[in-house]
C-alpha positions, 0 to 999 in steps of 0.5 A: 709273374703278377697280370693285372685282370685288364692286362691280361684281358687284353693280352690272354693269348699271351698268359696262356703262352706264358703259363706254358713256357715258364709257368703259372700267371697269377692273375690279380684283381685290385692287388690281390690273387685272384685266379691261376693260368696254368698249362695242361700240362701242369694241370694234369700233374696237379690232378694225377693220382687223384679221384674224381668226385664220382670216384669219391662218391662210389667208394664210401662206405657199404652199405650193411644189409640191414640198410639195404633192405630199409631202402629196398622195402620202404614204402614207394608212395609219398610219407605225406599229402602234397596239394598242388 
């Protein structure tokens, strides 16, 4: 069901109830789709099996030995003078 933003705001508890019982509810702004209200169950189903941002970052390519050595042996001082 489509809900104009003002109606969705004024009847938010009804929007949530319908999302839980009937499925996703679309909120429109000036006649254009702006947001979708989902039940927690529908949201969990969408997220199931998808890695988090942290999982994505940590699963990047492994560093080879040369890159790891370059990072650990680099100079710890700034490469240029910065006056504050």
